[in-house]
N, C-alpha and C positions, 0 to 999 in steps of 0.2 A: 503494499499500500504506500502511495506517495501522496504528498500533499504540500501546500504552500498557504502560509497566512500572510496577509497583506493589509495595509492601511489604504482607504481610499485615497488614490493619488490627487483628487480634487481638495482634499482638506489639509492643512498644514499640521504637522505632527504635534506642534506645541500648542494648538488650539484645545482650550480646556473643554471637556465634555464630549469632544468628536472622537469617540473611541470604538466602538463595535458597530459601526453603521454600514450598510451596503455589503459588498462582497468582502468576505475576510478569509475565505478558503477556496483554492481551486485545484485544479489537476487531480481530483479525486475520482474514484470509480463511479459511473453514474448510478444514482440512487443509494450509494453507500451510506450507512449510518455511522456517525462519529460522535465521540465525546468532547465536548468543548469544556476546558477547565481554566477557571480564572481564579487568581489569587493575589493578594497584596499584603504588605505589612503596613500598619499606621506607624506614626511616629514614636509610638511607645514599644514598637516591635511585636504588637498583637497582630496575629494572623487572620485574614478573612479570605473566605473562598466561596466559590459557587461553581455549579456545573449544569450543563444542558446537553441533551441528545438531540442531533439534527440530522436531517436527511439531505445528501447532496441532490442536486437537480440532475436533469438528463444530461448536462454537459459537465458534470463533475464539480459544480461550485456550490458553496453553502453562503447565501446571502440572508443575513439575518434581519434584513429590512422587510423582507417578504416571506421568508421560509418560517414554517411553524416549528418551535421546539417540542419534540415529542415526550420530553419527561425530564426530570431533574428538578432544579429549584425554580424554574419558571416554565409553564407550559402555554403554548400558543405563539402568536406572532408578537414579539417583544424585542425591538432591535437593541435597545440597552439593557435587556433583562440580566445580562450576566455582570452588569454593574449594580443595579439596585437589588438584586438577590443576593449580594454578597452576605455570608453569614459569618460570625464571629467565632473563634474557637473558645474565646473566654466569654461566658454568659454575662448578660447584663452589662455590656460594654458597647459604647457607641463609636461609629467612625467619625472622628472629628480632627480636621486639618488645621493646626494653629498657624504653621507658617506657610502662607500663601504665595510668598514672593519667590521662594527658593526650594529646591529639593522637592520636585513633584512626586506624587505617588507613583511608585513603579507597579505597574499592573502586568502580571505574568498572565499570558494567553496561551494555552497548550492544547494541542489536538492529540487524541488518542483513538485507537480502535474502539468500537463499540463494546466489545467482550472484555475490556479492562475494567475490573472491579473499581468502583470509586475510592474504595479503602485502600488501593494499591497505587494510586496515582503518584505518591511520593516515592515510591520505589521502582516505578515503571518508567523507562525513557519514552517521552512522547515522540511521535511521528515528526512533528514540527512544533515550534514555539516561537513566542514573540514577546517581546517587552515593550510595553506601550507607557508613555509619561502622561499622566493627567494632571494638567496644570490648572489652576484656578484663576489666573490672570493672563490678559492678552499682552504681547510684546508692546513696549513703550510705556505701561502704566507705572508710575512711580508711587513710593509709599514714604510718607513724612511722619515720624514719630511725633506725637503730640504730648508735650509735657510743659504746659504753660499755667502758672499759678496752680490751681487744684485740678485743672483738666488733665485726663489721661486718656489716650486713644491713638489712633492711626489715621492719617488722612490719606486717601488714595485718589490719584488724580489721573485722567486720561491725558495723553500728549497733546499739547497745543490748546489754544483758544481759552475762553471762559466758560464755565459750565454750570448749570443748576446743581445745587448741593442736595445730599441725601445724607440725613443723620440716622445712623443704623445702630439700634439697640436691640440687644437680646433680653430675654427674660430673666428668670432667677439663676441661671447657670453661673453668672460671675465670670471674671477673667475678661479678656478682650478676644472676641470672635470675629474674624475678618473674612469668612467664605463669601457671604452674601455681598459684603462691601466691595471685594475685589471683583466678583462677577459683574456687579452694577458699574463699577468703574471701567471695566473692560467694554461696557456699552456707551461710554462717553459721559457718565456722570462724575462728578466730584463727590466722593462719599467719605463721610467722618464715621468711622467705626468707634463707638464711644463706650468706654469702660466706666462703671459705677461702683464696682465692689470687687473684692477679691484679685486684686491686679496691682503690682508694684505697691506703692505706699497708700493705696486705698484700703479702707477697712475691709476685713474678710467678709463681714456680713453687715449689712445696712441696719441701722437702728431707726432712721428716718429716710425719707427721700425729699431732699431739699431741691426744690425746682430752680433755685438761684444758679445750681450746677449747670443746669440746661440753658439758662439765660446767658451765663458765660460763655458756654460753647457757641452759642448764636453770635455772641459779640466777637469772639474769636474768628469765626467763619466771615463776619462783615469786613474784617481787616485783611482777609487774604486776597491777594490780587488776582487770583486765578478762579474765584468764585463769583458766579453771578449772584448779586446781592439780594435779589428779589426772592428767592425760593428757598424753602428748607422743608423736608420731609422726614418723618420720624416712623419707625416700624414697630417700637415697643407699646403695647397695650397699656402698660402699667402707668408710663409717663407720659407718652405722647398725646393721649387723649385729654391730658391736663394742660396742655400747652396750646396757645392760640396764635402763635406767630408763624405757623406753618401755611403753605399753599396747599398742600395734599398730605395726607396721611394714611399708610396702608397698615391696618391693625389685624395682627394673626392670632386668633384665639385667645382673646383677653376680656376682662370684665369691663363693666360701664361704672365701676366704682372702685374705691380705694380697699385694697386688701393687704394683709400680711404686715405693711410697715405704714405709719402715718406719713402725710406729705406736707411739707411746711414751705411757705412762701413768704419771706419777709415778716417773719413772726406769727402769720395766721397758720393755723393748723387744721388741716382737713380731716375729718372723722373717718375712722376705720368702719368698715360694715361689720357688725357683730357676726360671728359664726358659731356654729353648734358642733362641738367636737364629737359628740356621740354620733353625728351624721357621717363621720368619716368611716370608709369601709376598707376592707381587706379582701383582696380577691383570692380565688383558690390558690393561686401561686405565691400568696403572701405579699402582694404588692399593694401599696397604698393608693386608694382612690379618693381624690378630694372633690368630685364633681359636685356633690350635694351638700357640702358642709354650710352653705348659706341659705339654703332653702328654707329651713325652719325659722329663720329669723327674719324672713322677708316681710312679715306682717308687723314686725316691731320697728323695721327701718322706714324712716320718713324720706321723702324727695330729696332732702338736703343731703343723703347720702350719695345720690347719683351725681356723678361728674357733669358740670353744666356745658356740655359739648355743644349746645346750640349757640353758645356764644363765640365759638371758634369760626374764623373767616375762611378756613380752608375746606377742601373736600375730602371725604372720607371714603377708603375702601375697606369694608369689613370681609375678612377671610375666615371662614368658620368650618371646622372638622366636627360633623355631627356626632361622631363617636369618641369625642374628646373625654377622657376619664380623669382629666386633672381640673379642668374648669368647664362650667357648663356654658360653653361658648355659644350655642345656638340660642339659648333663652336669653343671654346677655345681650348679643347682638341685635336680638328681636327687640329688647328693651330700648337700646340706644337708638335704633332707627325709628321706633315709635316716638321717642323723644323728641328727635329731629323733626319728624312729620308734624307733631302737635304745634311746634314752632314755626310751621311754614316752611321748613328746610328740605330742600329736595337734592342737595349737593352730595349725595352718598350713593354707594354701590354695595350690594350685599352678595357675597359668593359663598354659598353654603353646599358642602359636599358631603353626602351620605358615606357612611362607612369609613371616614377619615378621621385620624386621632389628633393629637395635640400638636406634635412636632412636625409642622408643615415647612420642609426645607426646599433648597434648589433642586433642580431636577436631577434625577438618577441617584439620589442619596438613598442608601439603604434605609428602610423605615425602622424607626426604634420605638418600640411598642413599650419599653421599660427601662429605666435608668437611675442609677444612684445620684441623688441630690447631696453633694458633700456637706453643704452647710446645714442640711437637715438630718443627715445620717438615715435617710430612708431610701427605700427603692420605690420610685414612682411608677405608677402605670399611666402611660401616655394614651393608650387605646389605638384602634385603627385597624383595619383590615388590609393585608399587603397590596393587593392589586388596586382597589380604590383609592388607597393613599398614595401610591407611586403615581397613578394617573393625575390625582389632584395636585401634587407637587409640580408636575410638568404643566398643566394647565394654569395653575395660580401664578407661576412664575411668568408665564406669557402675559397674564392679566395685569401683574404688578407692572411689568415694563410698559405695558400699553397705557394704564393708568398714569404713570409718571411722565411718559410722553405727552399724553394728552393736556396735562395740567401744568407741565414745566416747559422746557424749551426742547423741540426735537434736534437731535444731535446724530452724528455718524456712529454707526454700529460696527461691531466687530462680528467674529463668527462665534461668540460664547452663547 
């Protein structure tokens, strides 16, 4: 048996996320069944792998863009299935790239005869193999470390021109996460990935959310020569919905009230929504589910607990995973849009995805249904079903970019 693996020559090797599209194998026996095995090590040396059985065409080619996987970790036509179906050898671990500018992920793609046992792939020589580089940033994008006053983060800039700015905030994970920022910067935005806890000299765990911190980051951006001063966008539902200076805000699976920690702005303290500890649930796998901990106290809470989003001048994009086991996102997004509607606001869009969990990430990221939150010392259940979740990640990423371009300034795009 002979075979050859190849990249699509129409796509640059360094372009992030262009990995298993179109023809990847040729010179096989017509209609031959082969095992495709993919693996990578993350920055901590943890191994992820996936496999799929595919049938060659009548001309001896495997084209994942059209061919159906016969079995393995994904079944059906899934051109990027070998990426999003990557499973970890260490349970309850998430594939997370910290260094987006250097050292791309090395993706090993191997082709075996179909009679090779999956458990024997590590001791069997593949017929052919190929190492692909998965980059998260396009050529020319620059990264500037931000350490000004109390601000901590990274500013990622597309080469040339002046660009609308996106402020990218993650939820309670802590640290500085730049995956989404680097991909958006590759699309022509200036993106500030902002840290607010568990990074450098920032506190490990926030005791309060001081909105003056985000006011300071806006002032920092106003002073930068490559920033279009008019625009600002935020992704984090816990803080961005409290800010009124943005032009547009994409909010992924978040509440319309303050939870976890109080928010403070120039001495004014916004109240926390009371919760019911007895409403916390534990799944059959021992994972913590917080989805309903605020339901029993809803009758006790007045409208003063809801964030006054009707005062914001910007546009909202609410992205909801209907099987989010961490936050009751569907209910909270419904409350938020009803609040906007009551005040005559129609500058919002709601995207609600059935079967989708809490962590909605950029395309082809392996779904993470459970993960340990270090500052809580708990294993959280994020929820979601694999196929709906990966489909929603791909669709919502396109919708986010469309939303930003509609409300900001259209700019040149890359292949990311």
